[in-house]
N, C-alpha and C positions, 0 to 999 in steps of 0.2 A: 330252382334258381329264383332269387328274389328280384323285385323291381330295382332295389338299390344296386345289386350286382350288374343288372342289365344296363342301368343308366351309367354307372361308372365305366363299364366296358365300352359302351357306345361313345362316350366322350373321349376315352383314351385312344380308341382306334381312329378318331378323327382329329387328334391333337387339339381338342376343344377344352378351353378352361371353363371353370364354373361361371366366371364373369361373362364369357361369350354366350354360353347357354342361357344365362339370365337375361341378357340383352335380347336374344331371339324370342324368348318367352314373355318378356315384359314383366319380369319379377326382379326382386333383389337377389344379390349373390347369397345372402344369408338363407333365402328360401331353398336354393339348390343345395346348400350345405346341409340343411336340416333334412331334406329328402334323402340325401345319401347317407346321413347318420340315422335314418329311420326314426327321426323325432317328429316328423309330420309327413303328410301325403299330399301330393299336388291335386288340384281340382280337376274335374273332367276336361274342361277346355284346355288346360295346360297339358294334360296327357295327350289329347288329340293333336295339339301343336307338336309335341315331341314325336308323335307317330309320323307326321309329315317331314319333320327335320331328319329323322333317322330312317325313314322309309321302311316302316314296319307296321304290323297290326297292333291294335290295342291289347288283344289277348297275349300276343308274344311279348309285348313290352312289360306287362304287369305280371304275367304268370309263366311265360315261356323262358327259354334259354337262348339268348341272342349271342352268347359268347362264341358259339360254334358256327354262326351263320357265315356262309361264304357264297360268292357268286360262282358262275360256271368256270371261271379261271382259277378258282381257289383263293381269291382275294377277298378281303373284308368288303362288305357292301357299304354303300353310302359315300357321299362326297366328303373328303377330309378337309378340315380347316387347316390352312397352311401353318406349319411350325414356324417358330421364330417370334418376332415382335408382335404385339397385339394388332389385330386387324379391325377395320370398321365393318363389322358383320351386320349392323342394323341400319345402315344408310344414314348415319348421323351427319356426316360431312355434306352429303347431298341435300339433306333437309335444311341444314344451317345456311348453305349457300342460297337456297331458294328464299329463305327468310331474309337474307341480306339483300336480295333484290326487291322483294315485295314491300317490306316496311319502308325503306327510303323512297320508293316509288310512290307509295301512298302519301307520304309527307309532301313530296314534290308536287303531286297532283293538286293538293289543297293550295299550295303557294301559287302555282301556275294559274289556278282558277281565279284567284284574286288578281293576279297580274293581267289576265285576259279581261277581267272586269274593268280595270282601269283603261286598258287599250281600246275597248269597244264602247266605253261609257259615252252615251249620247249618240251612238250610231243608229239606234232604233228609237222609234217614238213610243217609249214606255213611260208610264207615270213614275215620278220621283217619289222617294220616301226617305225621310230622315236625312236629307242632304245628299242622297245617292240616287242616281238614275237606276231605273229598274233593271237595265242591262247588267249593271255592276252586281246587283244582288243575285240575278240569275246565274251569272258565271261563277260567282262565289259559291253558291249552293251546288252547282254542277261540279266544281272542284272538290267540295267536301264529300259529295256522293261518290266521286271517282276514288277519292282517298279511302273511304270506307269499303269500297269494293275490293281494295287490296288488304286493308287492315283486318276485316272480319274473317275472311277465309284463311288468311295467314295465321291469325290467332287461334282459330279453331283447329287448324292442322297442327300447330305447335302443341296445343293442349293434348290432342290425341297422341302425338308422338311421345310426349313426356309420360303420359299414362301407360303407353305400351313399352317404353324403355326408361324406367326410372333410374337406371344405372348404366353408364357407358364407361368402358375401360379406355383409359387415355392411350390412343394409338398414334398421336402426333409426335413426330420426331423434332429434335431441336432445329433442324433445317426448315421443317414446316413452319415452326413458330417464328423463326428468324425472317422467313419470306413474308409471313403475315405482318410482322412488325414493320418491315421495309415498305410493303404495299400501303400500310396505314399511314406511314409518314408521308409518302407521296400523295396519297389521297387527301390527307389533312392540308398539306401545303397547297395542292391544287384547288381544294374547296375554298380555302381562305382567299386564294388569288382570285377565284371567280367572284366571290363576294365583293372584294375590293374593286374589281372591274365594274360591277354593277353600281357601286357607289360613285365611281368615277364618271360613268355615263350619266348618272342622276345629277351630279353636280354640274356637268357641262350643259345639259339641256333642260334642267329642272324648271327654270323660270320661263323658258320659251314654250315648252310643251309639257305641262305637269303630268298629264295622263300617260304620255309616252315614256316620260322619265321614270315614273313609278313602275310601268310595265317592264322596262329593261332592268331596273333595280331588282324587282322581285323575280324576274326570270333567271338572272345570274345568282341570286340568293338560293333559288330552288336548285340550280345546278351545284352550287357549293355545298348546300346541306345534303344533297343526295350523295355526293362523294364522301363527305365526312361520315355520314351514318353508315353507308354501304361498307366502306373499308374498316370502320370501327366494329361493325358486326362480324366481318370476316376475321378480324383479329380476336374478337371476343369468343368466337367459336372454338378457338384452340385452347381456351381455358376450360377443359373438360371437368376439372374439379369444381369449378363454380357451377357448371350445369348440374352436376350430381348433387351439389349442396342445395341448389334451387329446387331440383326435383324432389329431394328428401323433404323439403318444406311443404310440398304438396301432397305428401303421403297421408292417407286416411289414418285415423286413430287406430283402427284395427290392424293396419299394416305395421304401425309402430309397436303395438303391443305384441305382435307375433315375431318381430325382428329378434334375431339372436344376438343381443347385446346385453351389456351389464345393466343392472337395475338403475344405477345412477344416470347412465347414458340415456336409457329409455325415459326416465323422468324428465331429464333435460330436454329431450326432443318434444315431449308432450307439452311442457311449459312454453317452449319456443314456438310450437305450432299455435297455441292459444294466443300468444302475444302477436304472432304474425297475422292471424285472422282479424284481431282488433285493429292492428296497424293498417292492414289493407282496407278495412271498412272506413277508417278515418281518412286515409288518402283518397279513397273513392269519393267520399263526401266533399273533400277539398277540391278535387278536380271537377266534380259536377258544378260546384259553386263557381269555379273559375270559368267553366264553359258558359254558364248563364251570364256572368259578368262580361265575357268576351262577345257573346252574340247579341246581348240586349241592346247595345248602342247602335247596332245595324238595323234594328227593327222597331225599337221603342222611341217614338218622337220626343219623349220627355228629356232624353239625353242631349238633344240638339235644340237650343233655344231659338225661337223664330227670329230674333233680332240680330243674330250673328251671321256672318257671311257663309256662303256654301262651302268655301274652302275650310273654314274653321270647323264647321259641323262635320265635314268628312274627315278632317284630320283628327278630331277628337274621337270619332267612331273607330277609325282604323287603328289609332293608338291603343284604345282599349281592346280592340279585336286581337292585336298581336301581343300585347303585354300580358294579357290575362293568363295564358297557358304557361309561359315561362315562370311567372310569379307563382302560379299554382304548383308547378313542379318544384320550385325552390322551397315553398312552404312545406310540401310533402317531405323533401329532403331534411329540412330542419326538424320537423316532427319525428321523422324516423331516427335521427341522431339522438334527440332528447329521449325518445322512447327507449332506445337501446342503452343509453347511458344511465337513465334514472328509473327505468321501469323495474318494478319489483317482481321477483319470481313468485309464482303461486305454489303453495305446498300441495 
């Protein structure tokens, strides 16, 4: 009995598709297809994973005959994958839901940090810098650090998940997608409403207590942004095709070369990957420049002339602080569109 026969039998007795096995192993479906066609052989770590999945030894899987294996009751061993519609066998939904909590929370932490800086500014005897009390800078930095505490682990976890599961079979039903769209619509309306409330409070008390007005404005902005990003990511998770496309963009060149696809498709993927790496480097440079522009006014005195009022100095700094990243993102979007529209394919 060959490894191919054992693998096909083990999948069949568990109602497991090639896509489902690929997801569990962290490979593409084409890899499983080639194994069962005896066009290639899995690496040792993949064989060991299969042994755990199918509850068998390595010798039995590679050289034995598992088609006759039965338990004490005469039934096929191993836990069967339910028949019927595709199932989430790799924890994709749970992972995406965690991301939909962590990423907007990180964004909100940064905004709330600045809000607290305005609220407590002047409450402690700390030296001023560039038109700002030291308390404002400390709370702002604390908010940035809190945001990074969410961003960095979430990004690392997502990268690891994509490497382990480069392909996910779409298991969401139309009802699931409809519920996600409805939830996003509500979250979007609620987020915009929260931002409007913040602006209303700011306009009512802005002149009487500027610091408190900015605090409530940014606090409600943080709430609104959290809602919009959270429900937007929950809606985006149902677009499994987009996830698979993005994951394929991250494939290594050797994975593309070994993929069971037509030659013209393979060449297109290689060219697209090269363009994507250059575009990513360009956007990374743009966002680094935007970060420098955004942070510099807060710490470099040259941006605040000594002969202008404290309010003007702070207003200029905060304007640059908040405008830099949206502008950087828009520039990246424009560069990406131009790149895709006019970029030449490499031969």
